[in-house]
LOTOR-918249 format. One line per 10 residues: number of its first residue (from 1); their letters; for each residue x, y, z of N, C-alpha, C, O. Coordinates in pm, 1 decimal. Example, Ala and Ser with C-alpha at 12.3 -4.5 7.8 and 13.67 -1.06 7.14 Angstrom:
% residues 2
1) as) 1319.0 -569.0 780.0 1230.0 -450.0 780.0 1320.0 -330.0 780.0 1423.6 -331.9 846.5 | 1285.0 -225.0 708.0 1367.0 -106.0 714.0 1290.0 3.0 787.0 1340.9 113.8 803.9
***
This chain:
% residues 175
1) metllwvlvp) 89.1 -125.1 24.6 -4.6 17.3 5.8 99.2 100.4 1.6 105.4 165.2 -102.9 | 195.1 123.4 91.3 281.6 213.5 91.5 338.9 240.4 -47.1 325.4 352.2 -96.7 | 401.6 143.7 -111.0 456.2 163.9 -235.4 376.9 228.2 -321.8 429.2 311.3 -396.0 | 243.3 204.4 -329.3 155.3 251.8 -439.1 145.1 397.5 -412.4 147.5 471.1 -511.1 | 133.6 452.9 -290.3 149.2 601.4 -255.2 255.7 668.2 -323.7 240.8 774.9 -383.3 | 391.2 588.5 -312.6 501.2 662.4 -359.5 479.4 668.6 -515.8 524.8 765.7 -576.2 | 423.4 586.0 -572.4 399.7 596.1 -721.2 311.3 672.4 -771.3 327.9 736.1 -875.3 | 179.1 673.5 -682.3 84.5 767.2 -725.9 93.8 923.9 -694.7 36.1 1006.8 -765.1 | 164.3 954.4 -593.3 170.9 1103.8 -570.7 267.1 1172.8 -658.7 243.4 1289.8 -688.8 | 385.4 1107.3 -708.8 460.6 1186.3 -794.2 392.0 1180.2 -927.0 419.6 1267.4 -1009.3
11) lliltllyfw) 291.1 1071.0 -961.8 223.6 1089.8 -1098.1 121.4 1188.0 -1084.1 96.7 1252.7 -1185.9 | 50.0 1216.4 -971.0 -46.8 1304.7 -949.4 21.3 1440.8 -961.5 -26.3 1535.7 -1023.8 | 121.2 1441.0 -904.8 210.7 1583.8 -910.7 263.9 1609.1 -1064.1 247.5 1718.3 -1118.6 | 312.4 1526.9 -1112.6 323.0 1538.7 -1258.9 230.8 1562.2 -1369.4 261.7 1616.2 -1475.6 | 96.2 1510.6 -1332.0 -14.0 1534.5 -1410.2 -72.3 1693.4 -1386.2 -110.0 1766.1 -1478.1 | -71.0 1727.9 -1251.9 -83.4 1856.0 -1231.7 -5.5 1948.2 -1290.2 -58.3 2048.3 -1338.5 | 148.2 1927.4 -1296.0 205.1 2020.5 -1347.5 226.1 2031.2 -1498.2 289.1 2119.7 -1556.0 | 166.0 1931.1 -1550.2 159.0 1923.9 -1698.8 36.4 1991.0 -1734.1 34.8 2041.6 -1846.3 | -67.8 2002.2 -1661.5 -212.6 2079.9 -1701.0 -158.3 2221.1 -1680.8 -154.1 2303.1 -1772.4 | -114.9 2246.4 -1550.0 -66.8 2397.4 -1534.6 25.2 2433.0 -1640.3 -14.8 2530.9 -1703.3
21) lqsvrkknat) 134.5 2386.1 -1680.1 206.8 2419.3 -1792.1 123.9 2462.4 -1930.4 155.7 2561.1 -1996.8 | 12.8 2373.8 -1964.1 -66.0 2363.3 -2066.5 -154.2 2510.1 -2070.6 -165.1 2578.0 -2172.7 | -207.5 2540.6 -1954.1 -259.0 2653.3 -1932.7 -187.8 2771.4 -1927.8 -241.2 2876.3 -1963.8 | -49.6 2767.1 -1879.2 44.4 2883.1 -1905.0 67.5 2930.4 -2043.6 64.3 3044.6 -2089.6 | 96.2 2793.2 -2110.4 118.2 2810.7 -2266.7 9.6 2860.6 -2345.6 28.4 2923.5 -2449.7 | -119.9 2830.7 -2292.1 -243.6 2880.7 -2396.5 -254.5 3023.7 -2337.2 -286.3 3105.7 -2423.3 | -238.7 3069.5 -2227.5 -238.4 3233.6 -2175.5 -120.2 3322.5 -2265.6 -142.4 3429.9 -2321.4 | -7.9 3259.0 -2264.3 96.4 3316.6 -2329.8 61.9 3323.0 -2503.7 91.4 3421.9 -2570.9 | 7.8 3223.5 -2550.2 -42.7 3225.6 -2682.5 -131.9 3324.2 -2713.9 -123.7 3394.7 -2814.5 | -223.5 3331.5 -2624.1 -321.4 3455.2 -2651.0 -288.1 3580.8 -2639.2 -342.0 3665.3 -2710.7
31) qmaaamtper) -185.6 3616.5 -2538.9 -117.6 3731.5 -2494.4 -50.4 3756.0 -2645.3 -77.1 3856.0 -2712.1 | 26.9 3666.4 -2683.0 133.9 3684.9 -2805.5 36.0 3719.3 -2935.6 69.0 3793.9 -3027.8 | -61.9 3665.5 -2926.9 -163.3 3706.7 -3068.6 -204.2 3859.2 -3046.7 -190.2 3948.1 -3130.7 | -256.0 3873.0 -2922.1 -324.7 4014.7 -2913.2 -201.9 4099.8 -2904.6 -234.0 4218.0 -2891.7 | -30.6 4075.1 -2908.0 30.1 4185.6 -2891.2 83.3 4205.8 -3030.4 148.4 4307.7 -3053.6 | 56.0 4097.2 -3146.5 97.1 4136.3 -3271.0 -4.4 4197.5 -3367.4 -88.3 4146.4 -3441.5 | 33.7 4334.3 -3340.0 -65.9 4442.1 -3417.0 20.8 4548.0 -3508.2 130.5 4577.1 -3460.5 | -6.2 4595.2 -3604.5 52.6 4686.0 -3683.5 108.8 4815.0 -3569.8 220.5 4866.3 -3562.3 | -20.3 4842.9 -3485.7 17.1 4952.1 -3410.3 124.5 4950.8 -3307.9 193.2 5043.6 -3265.2 | 123.5 4819.4 -3277.0 233.3 4803.3 -3156.2 368.2 4817.0 -3256.4 456.4 4899.0 -3231.1
41) areaasglna) 372.7 4744.7 -3350.2 523.9 4743.2 -3429.1 544.5 4887.0 -3459.2 662.6 4921.4 -3461.8 | 439.5 4995.4 -3486.6 484.3 5140.7 -3522.5 527.6 5188.3 -3359.7 617.9 5269.4 -3338.8 | 462.9 5136.0 -3271.5 527.1 5216.5 -3156.2 635.7 5173.1 -3114.7 708.0 5252.4 -3054.4 | 672.1 5060.0 -3130.4 790.7 5001.7 -3084.7 919.4 5025.3 -3194.9 1033.2 4989.3 -3164.8 | 894.6 5076.9 -3299.8 977.1 5127.3 -3394.3 999.1 5278.0 -3368.1 1100.5 5336.0 -3406.9 | 933.7 5317.8 -3323.6 908.7 5459.5 -3314.2 999.3 5505.8 -3147.3 1009.8 5622.8 -3110.6 | 1041.8 5414.5 -3086.5 1089.9 5429.3 -2972.3 1263.9 5397.6 -3014.7 1348.4 5397.6 -2925.2 | 1287.8 5381.1 -3107.0 1434.1 5348.6 -3173.5 1491.8 5460.9 -3253.0 1434.6 5513.8 -3348.3 | 1621.0 5496.4 -3202.5 1682.4 5552.6 -3329.5 1734.5 5499.2 -3426.6 1746.5 5376.7 -3423.3 | 1778.9 5569.0 -3535.9 1821.4 5489.4 -3662.4 1928.1 5378.6 -3624.1 1919.9 5264.9 -3670.5
51) qqhqevyrml) 2004.4 5408.0 -3558.0 2117.2 5287.2 -3538.0 2069.5 5173.3 -3454.0 2109.1 5059.4 -3478.7 | 1980.0 5199.4 -3348.5 1897.7 5087.1 -3282.9 1803.6 5015.1 -3369.1 1801.8 4892.0 -3370.8 | 1718.5 5093.0 -3446.8 1636.2 5036.2 -3536.9 1723.6 4934.4 -3614.7 1697.7 4816.2 -3591.7 | 1820.9 4960.4 -3701.4 1880.6 4900.2 -3787.1 1933.4 4784.1 -3722.5 1920.4 4676.6 -3781.2 | 1994.4 4787.7 -3604.7 2028.5 4671.7 -3551.1 1933.6 4571.4 -3518.5 1961.0 4455.3 -3548.8 | 1826.4 4597.2 -3461.8 1724.4 4531.0 -3427.3 1638.0 4438.5 -3551.7 1580.6 4330.9 -3534.7 | 1649.4 4516.1 -3676.4 1613.2 4465.7 -3807.0 1712.0 4362.6 -3860.9 1682.7 4255.5 -3914.0 | 1841.0 4415.1 -3837.2 1941.9 4318.3 -3882.3 1942.1 4176.1 -3806.5 1940.7 4067.9 -3865.1 | 1943.9 4193.3 -3670.4 1922.8 4057.0 -3601.1 1797.7 3999.5 -3642.2 1795.9 3878.0 -3661.8 | 1703.3 4059.9 -3656.7 1558.5 3973.4 -3695.6 1582.2 3916.6 -3844.6 1542.3 3804.2 -3875.1
61) argeliqaaq) 1636.6 3984.6 -3918.3 1701.6 3922.5 -4047.3 1767.5 3812.6 -4063.3 1749.1 3736.0 -4157.9 | 1872.3 3790.8 -3947.2 1958.0 3645.9 -3936.1 1873.7 3557.8 -3832.7 1925.7 3460.9 -3777.3 | 1726.6 3599.8 -3806.5 1667.3 3520.7 -3748.4 1705.7 3501.8 -3578.5 1675.9 3401.9 -3513.0 | 1771.2 3610.2 -3531.2 1811.2 3613.6 -3391.9 1719.9 3680.9 -3310.1 1751.1 3785.5 -3253.1 | 1599.4 3624.6 -3298.7 1475.4 3710.7 -3227.2 1540.4 3755.7 -3059.0 1523.5 3863.3 -3001.6 | 1611.6 3643.0 -3012.3 1621.6 3669.1 -2861.7 1721.8 3804.0 -2853.7 1719.0 3894.1 -2769.9 | 1809.4 3787.8 -2967.0 1928.3 3893.5 -2944.5 1849.9 4033.8 -2984.1 1852.2 4136.8 -2916.7 | 1784.8 4015.1 -3100.4 1711.6 4157.7 -3107.9 1621.1 4199.8 -3018.7 1596.8 4320.5 -3020.7 | 1552.6 4118.8 -2924.4 1448.2 4148.3 -2801.7 1561.4 4208.1 -2707.3 1539.6 4313.0 -2646.7 | 1684.8 4139.5 -2695.0 1785.2 4197.0 -2601.8 1838.2 4343.1 -2620.2 1868.9 4417.1 -2526.8
71) ayhnatkssy) 1845.0 4376.2 -2759.4 1894.1 4483.9 -2815.0 1786.6 4590.1 -2787.2 1818.5 4698.1 -2737.4 | 1656.9 4559.9 -2819.7 1550.3 4636.3 -2796.3 1544.2 4674.0 -2631.2 1546.3 4791.5 -2594.8 | 1537.8 4580.1 -2551.4 1532.6 4587.6 -2390.6 1630.2 4695.7 -2357.1 1610.3 4780.1 -2269.7 | 1762.5 4685.9 -2450.1 1872.7 4767.1 -2369.7 1840.4 4915.4 -2422.5 1874.4 5014.4 -2357.8 | 1764.4 4924.3 -2558.7 1796.7 5056.3 -2620.5 1629.8 5141.7 -2552.0 1618.3 5263.8 -2563.0 | 1539.1 5073.4 -2499.3 1437.0 5115.8 -2451.0 1413.2 5127.9 -2333.8 1348.0 5224.5 -2294.2 | 1465.5 5021.8 -2239.7 1472.0 4987.4 -2093.6 1335.4 4927.5 -2059.6 1279.6 4941.0 -1950.6 | 1284.7 4856.0 -2170.5 1138.3 4817.5 -2149.9 1186.3 4669.1 -2059.9 1300.1 4635.9 -2027.0 | 1065.0 4602.4 -2037.2 1085.5 4468.7 -1972.1 1132.1 4377.3 -2075.8 1149.0 4415.5 -2191.6 | 1152.5 4262.0 -2039.1 1218.8 4152.1 -2127.6 1096.6 4104.8 -2221.5 1109.3 4089.4 -2343.0
81) kealyavqam) 982.2 4084.7 -2154.1 860.4 4039.2 -2197.6 792.9 4147.0 -2309.7 742.6 4116.0 -2417.7 | 806.1 4275.6 -2255.3 756.6 4368.4 -2362.2 836.3 4400.1 -2465.4 793.3 4464.8 -2560.9 | 983.6 4350.2 -2455.5 1048.1 4386.1 -2589.6 1048.1 4270.7 -2654.3 1087.5 4284.6 -2770.2 | 1013.8 4139.6 -2619.7 999.0 4033.6 -2710.0 866.9 4043.8 -2782.0 857.1 4008.6 -2899.5 | 753.9 4096.7 -2705.7 640.9 4127.8 -2787.6 681.3 4236.8 -2885.4 640.8 4226.2 -3001.1 | 746.7 4326.5 -2855.8 768.2 4462.0 -2965.9 861.0 4399.8 -3058.1 853.2 4451.2 -3169.7 | 930.9 4323.4 -3050.9 1043.8 4264.6 -3141.8 958.3 4173.5 -3248.5 969.6 4192.2 -3369.6 | 870.7 4071.9 -3192.1 806.7 3981.9 -3271.0 693.5 4081.8 -3346.8 670.1 4045.6 -3462.1 | 633.9 4177.9 -3310.7 521.7 4258.9 -3378.4 617.5 4330.8 -3507.2 575.1 4342.4 -3622.2 | 741.6 4371.2 -3465.8 812.6 4448.9 -3562.8 855.9 4351.7 -3685.1 863.8 4391.8 -3801.3
91) akfpqefrpq) 885.5 4206.4 -3640.3 913.1 4123.5 -3737.8 797.5 4107.1 -3828.5 811.6 4111.6 -3950.7 | 683.9 4088.2 -3771.2 582.2 4040.3 -3833.4 497.7 4171.1 -3922.3 420.1 4155.4 -4016.6 | 535.5 4285.0 -3866.6 461.9 4407.6 -3942.6 617.7 4506.3 -3929.7 652.9 4580.3 -3837.9 | 689.5 4472.1 -4061.2 809.8 4546.3 -4072.7 780.7 4697.4 -4086.0 687.9 4730.9 -4159.6 | 853.7 4793.1 -4019.7 854.8 4906.2 -4009.2 968.4 5023.4 -4075.8 1084.2 4990.6 -4049.8 | 961.5 5101.8 -4124.6 1067.6 5197.0 -4191.8 1102.1 5286.5 -4086.3 1015.4 5306.3 -4001.2 | 1218.1 5347.6 -4074.6 1278.5 5406.6 -3972.8 1214.5 5552.1 -4003.7 1228.4 5609.3 -4111.8 | 1150.7 5597.9 -3906.1 1121.7 5744.1 -3915.3 1157.2 5823.7 -3802.7 1128.9 5794.7 -3686.5 | 1219.0 5923.2 -3839.0 1288.8 6015.7 -3732.5 1172.4 6071.4 -3642.6 1077.3 6124.6 -3699.8 | 1173.8 6063.2 -3513.3 1084.2 6139.5 -3428.8 1047.0 6257.6 -3433.8 1134.6 6342.8 -3419.0
101) tgvaaesspa) 918.4 6297.9 -3454.2 886.6 6437.4 -3442.2 823.4 6468.1 -3322.8 744.7 6389.4 -3270.2 | 857.7 6600.1 -3265.5 808.9 6598.3 -3120.0 835.8 6743.8 -3089.4 862.2 6827.0 -3176.2 | 828.0 6766.7 -2970.2 895.8 6901.8 -2921.0 1013.8 6923.9 -2939.2 1043.7 7031.5 -2991.0 | 1102.7 6843.6 -2907.9 1245.0 6840.4 -2920.5 1294.1 6868.6 -3039.4 1388.8 6946.6 -3049.4 | 1231.8 6803.6 -3158.9 1272.9 6812.4 -3288.8 1221.5 6954.6 -3354.3 1270.3 7012.6 -3451.3 | 1114.5 6992.2 -3277.6 1076.6 7128.4 -3343.2 1127.5 7250.7 -3274.9 1093.0 7364.2 -3307.7 | 1220.5 7220.1 -3167.6 1290.9 7345.8 -3077.9 1388.9 7412.2 -3157.2 1402.8 7534.5 -3160.4 | 1463.9 7320.7 -3227.8 1591.1 7365.7 -3281.2 1602.6 7301.3 -3411.7 1641.8 7184.6 -3415.1 | 1574.7 7360.0 -3514.4 1580.5 7301.4 -3673.6 1713.7 7294.9 -3708.3 1731.9 7254.0 -3823.0 | 1826.1 7326.3 -3636.4 1956.8 7332.9 -3685.8 2010.6 7205.5 -3621.5 2119.2 7160.3 -3657.9
111) esaprasaae) 1937.8 7146.5 -3527.2 1992.1 6999.1 -3462.1 1904.9 6921.0 -3559.8 1978.0 6834.5 -3608.2 | 1803.0 6913.4 -3602.5 1738.3 6793.4 -3652.1 1778.8 6795.8 -3799.1 1722.4 6713.7 -3871.5 | 1860.2 6870.4 -3848.8 1894.3 6854.7 -3992.1 2038.4 6758.8 -3998.5 2059.6 6691.4 -4099.3 | 2141.4 6758.4 -3875.6 2229.8 6663.9 -3900.3 2188.9 6510.8 -3857.2 2253.7 6410.9 -3888.5 | 2068.6 6512.3 -3779.1 2016.8 6366.3 -3754.2 1967.4 6332.6 -3872.8 2002.8 6217.9 -3900.1 | 1903.1 6379.5 -3954.0 1840.3 6349.4 -4057.3 1938.8 6294.3 -4167.4 1915.1 6190.8 -4229.6 | 2045.3 6367.5 -4185.6 2166.9 6317.8 -4276.5 2217.4 6192.4 -4228.9 2248.6 6101.9 -4306.3 | 2228.3 6182.1 -4080.6 2292.0 6052.6 -4029.4 2174.0 5956.3 -4058.7 2209.4 5870.9 -4140.0 | 2077.3 5945.8 -4028.7 1983.5 5863.2 -4048.3 1990.7 5806.2 -4205.3 1971.7 5689.0 -4237.9 | 2018.5 5902.4 -4282.8 2007.0 5866.0 -4427.5 2144.8 5771.1 -4460.0 2149.0 5679.5 -4542.1
121) ttetpdnled) 2233.4 5808.5 -4390.8 2381.8 5729.5 -4400.7 2360.5 5571.9 -4341.0 2425.3 5473.8 -4377.6 | 2269.8 5573.5 -4255.7 2283.8 5453.1 -4170.1 2162.9 5351.1 -4234.7 2169.1 5230.5 -4210.9 | 2072.6 5397.1 -4302.8 1978.0 5332.1 -4362.4 1999.9 5231.0 -4475.1 2077.8 5253.5 -4567.7 | 1930.4 5122.6 -4464.0 1970.3 5008.2 -4595.6 1926.3 5058.9 -4735.5 1817.8 5116.7 -4743.2 | 1991.2 5044.3 -4830.5 1972.0 5086.9 -4946.3 1825.5 5032.9 -4977.1 1779.9 4930.7 -4925.7 | 1753.1 5118.8 -5072.8 1630.7 5071.6 -5107.7 1613.6 4992.9 -5243.8 1512.1 4927.9 -5268.7 | 1718.2 5003.7 -5327.7 1732.4 4952.8 -5446.5 1867.9 4864.9 -5476.5 1959.2 4877.3 -5394.8 | 1883.5 4793.2 -5567.6 2000.8 4696.6 -5587.1 2111.6 4783.7 -5647.8 2225.2 4736.5 -5644.2 | 2094.6 4899.3 -5700.8 2193.5 4986.7 -5744.8 2282.7 5041.7 -5629.7 2404.6 5058.9 -5629.6 | 2208.3 5060.7 -5549.8 2286.6 5118.8 -5423.0 2362.0 5020.3 -5346.0 2440.7 5057.2 -5258.8
131) lgiiipsdls) 2340.6 4883.8 -5376.1 2442.2 4782.5 -5316.3 2541.2 4738.7 -5427.5 2605.9 4635.6 -5409.2 | 2557.7 4812.7 -5545.4 2646.4 4768.1 -5645.0 2608.4 4679.4 -5723.2 2692.3 4633.9 -5800.9 | 2472.0 4628.5 -5726.4 2418.6 4543.0 -5811.8 2358.5 4568.2 -5944.6 2241.6 4606.3 -5938.3 | 2403.8 4557.7 -6051.8 2347.7 4618.7 -6158.1 2296.1 4529.0 -6231.0 2365.4 4431.4 -6259.6 | 2174.7 4538.1 -6274.7 2083.9 4471.5 -6371.0 2079.5 4546.8 -6497.0 2061.8 4668.4 -6504.4 | 2099.3 4454.0 -6610.6 2120.1 4545.5 -6757.5 1971.5 4559.8 -6781.8 1893.3 4486.2 -6721.8 | 1930.1 4649.3 -6865.2 1788.5 4666.0 -6898.3 1775.3 4593.2 -7032.7 1664.7 4564.3 -7078.6 | 1911.5 4558.9 -7106.1 1873.0 4489.6 -7230.0 1905.0 4340.5 -7192.3 2015.4 4311.9 -7145.9 | 1811.9 4249.6 -7211.7 1838.5 4110.1 -7181.2 1866.3 4018.7 -7312.5 1858.8 3895.8 -7314.6 | 1895.8 4092.8 -7408.2 1909.2 4008.3 -7536.2 2030.0 3926.1 -7537.6 2127.7 3960.0 -7470.7
141) glenlpsnpn) 2030.1 3835.6 -7598.9 2152.2 3743.8 -7580.2 2141.1 3618.1 -7517.7 2201.1 3515.5 -7549.8 | 2031.1 3638.6 -7393.2 2008.0 3525.6 -7310.5 1926.3 3400.3 -7362.7 1906.0 3300.1 -7294.3 | 1883.7 3418.0 -7487.5 1819.5 3299.4 -7563.6 1912.9 3214.0 -7583.7 1856.9 3107.6 -7610.1 | 2058.0 3197.6 -7586.5 2145.4 3126.7 -7623.4 2209.1 3033.9 -7488.4 2282.2 2935.2 -7497.1 | 2163.1 3090.9 -7378.3 2220.7 3019.9 -7259.7 2167.1 2879.6 -7246.7 2049.6 2852.6 -7271.9 | 2238.3 2808.6 -7214.8 2189.7 2647.5 -7185.6 2062.1 2664.6 -7082.2 2060.3 2744.8 -6988.9 | 1954.2 2572.3 -7117.7 1830.2 2566.5 -7063.1 1857.8 2488.2 -6936.0 1965.5 2432.2 -6915.5 | 1757.3 2486.9 -6853.2 1748.6 2418.3 -6713.6 1721.8 2263.3 -6763.9 1607.4 2247.7 -6806.5 | 1796.4 2158.3 -6766.8 1779.4 2031.1 -6767.8 1655.4 1966.9 -6705.4 1599.1 1871.6 -6759.3 | 1616.2 2018.8 -6595.6 1498.5 1999.1 -6500.7 1365.7 2047.3 -6535.1 1259.2 2018.1 -6480.6
151) dperrsnget) 1388.0 2127.8 -6636.4 1263.8 2179.4 -6680.5 1147.5 2090.2 -6716.4 1170.4 2002.4 -6799.6 | 1024.0 2100.0 -6665.0 936.9 1989.3 -6709.7 875.3 1994.0 -6859.5 819.9 1898.0 -6913.1 | 892.4 2110.9 -6913.5 856.8 2143.1 -7020.6 944.1 2060.2 -7141.8 897.1 1995.4 -7235.3 | 1065.1 2080.7 -7113.1 1184.9 2011.8 -7165.5 1184.2 1845.4 -7156.6 1234.8 1772.4 -7241.9 | 1128.9 1808.7 -7058.0 1131.3 1662.5 -7050.6 1008.2 1617.1 -7115.6 1017.1 1502.3 -7159.1 | 886.2 1680.3 -7135.7 770.7 1627.9 -7182.8 799.5 1611.8 -7350.1 732.3 1539.1 -7423.1 | 911.0 1693.2 -7393.4 953.0 1682.5 -7535.8 1038.8 1572.2 -7583.5 1066.8 1546.7 -7700.6 | 1083.0 1499.9 -7458.9 1165.8 1362.7 -7448.6 1299.3 1418.1 -7476.7 1372.7 1342.1 -7539.8 | 1351.7 1541.9 -7441.9 1493.1 1598.2 -7459.8 1566.5 1561.3 -7326.1 1513.6 1566.6 -7215.0 | 1684.8 1526.4 -7350.0 1756.3 1480.9 -7230.9 1828.3 1584.4 -7174.8 1823.4 1693.0 -7232.5
161) gtdsetpnsd) 1906.9 1571.5 -7054.8 1966.9 1678.8 -6982.5 2103.6 1755.6 -7022.9 2173.7 1819.8 -6944.8 | 2128.2 1734.6 -7168.3 2251.1 1763.3 -7216.2 2226.5 1927.7 -7235.8 2114.7 1979.1 -7230.0 | 2332.7 1990.5 -7256.6 2312.8 2135.3 -7292.9 2369.8 2177.0 -7429.8 2417.2 2285.8 -7462.8 | 2354.1 2066.3 -7500.1 2409.5 2088.6 -7660.1 2314.8 2122.4 -7756.4 2333.5 2103.4 -7876.5 | 2228.1 2164.7 -7715.9 2118.0 2223.2 -7806.4 2121.9 2361.8 -7881.4 2092.3 2466.1 -7823.2 | 2153.0 2358.3 -7989.5 2157.4 2492.8 -8055.7 2047.9 2477.8 -8156.2 2024.8 2364.7 -8198.9 | 1984.0 2571.0 -8195.0 1881.4 2555.1 -8332.2 1978.0 2536.9 -8466.8 2079.5 2605.3 -8480.1 | 1945.8 2459.9 -8543.3 1999.0 2438.2 -8678.1 2136.1 2381.6 -8653.2 2225.8 2425.5 -8725.1 | 2160.7 2308.5 -8580.1 2295.1 2252.9 -8561.3 2338.1 2154.0 -8644.6 2250.3 2076.0 -8681.4 | 2465.8 2132.7 -8690.7 2486.7 2020.6 -8769.9 2522.8 1908.1 -8692.4 2546.1 1800.7 -8747.8
171) ddskr) 2530.4 1923.0 -8556.9 2555.7 1810.3 -8474.0 2445.6 1736.2 -8460.9 2455.9 1614.0 -8471.5 | 2318.8 1797.3 -8435.1 2191.0 1745.6 -8422.5 2158.2 1645.7 -8544.1 2106.3 1535.0 -8530.0 | 2193.3 1697.7 -8653.4 2167.9 1601.8 -8771.4 2242.4 1464.8 -8760.5 2195.2 1360.1 -8804.7 | 2347.4 1473.9 -8705.7 2438.5 1366.1 -8696.4 2418.3 1251.1 -8589.8 2482.3 1146.0 -8585.3 | 2328.0 1286.7 -8514.5 2268.7 1200.6 -8410.1 2170.0 1108.7 -8470.8 2109.1 1028.3 -8400.4
***
């Protein structure tokens, strides 16, 4: 009888712990879903300067959610839970950096001008040319490139995976 109690009591405790953890997970999932709004993402992004904004999004782009939340926490002094919610909202609803407008920015226009130029230099480029990637506007000459041997249209014509297909070629007539 006593050995039965030693088995049942831990099982009962483990069962209660399991159900308690499930309720906590459900509550956290509900809170997280409620926190994922575009408004929260805008509010979170507005609390960061250009460098902090770029750092948080750089970490999010690498998939480093916890590190991004840590950087947000350090920048805003919010709680870790709030930082995590804010960063996840920013990941779901990406925000462009917008310099803060308010009393401090309106008080001295001379101070706001250097900030704008600093923000422009630290932002990520909007187009490929800023990254040094040039896409030619004339794409002629691409028709002679080898085609994809795994192309389903090519397979349906009974063609093989060789790249030796050129129209009107003497090699094709010898085969």
